[in-house]
C-alpha angles and dihedrals in degrees: 000000000000123000090236093057097067110009094172093057092051092048088051091050093049091062094055113098116249117243117225119218121222114256086237096051097114092044091054092047092052091047091054092049090050091050093057113100115247131211114322092013090063089053092047090051089056093043092061116122089236089068101029099053096063092044092049090048091053091048091050091048096048088048094051090048093052092049091048095049096042110105115191115234110252113243118245112255091228093057092052096051115090120236122273092246092055090058094058117103116240089246090063097057092093091054093049090051091050090049090052091052091047092052092047092053092044093053092049093047092048090059091044090053091053093052092051094055093054 
């Protein structure tokens, strides 16, 4: 940006006090970069018991709370009852088969009777 483009901005910036950097600024920045753990050291710093114990305690507490508050959904009574056919004794299968045949013939004859009356 040229000074001629925005003269008011440059005038305002000229009134701001200049900050002086320390002569050791670059040395201090490099020291901070070197102090940071790298690679596996970073993982080891997080895997220390000092940091893992509170996190593990929190996980255990949340799991216990979820298990304590979880209420299983009651099953519907109709789903739990077995079918009527399952309740029939094996001796009664012949009777049920005969009833099915009787109902089938009764339905057919009912329709046949209606057509004869027309």
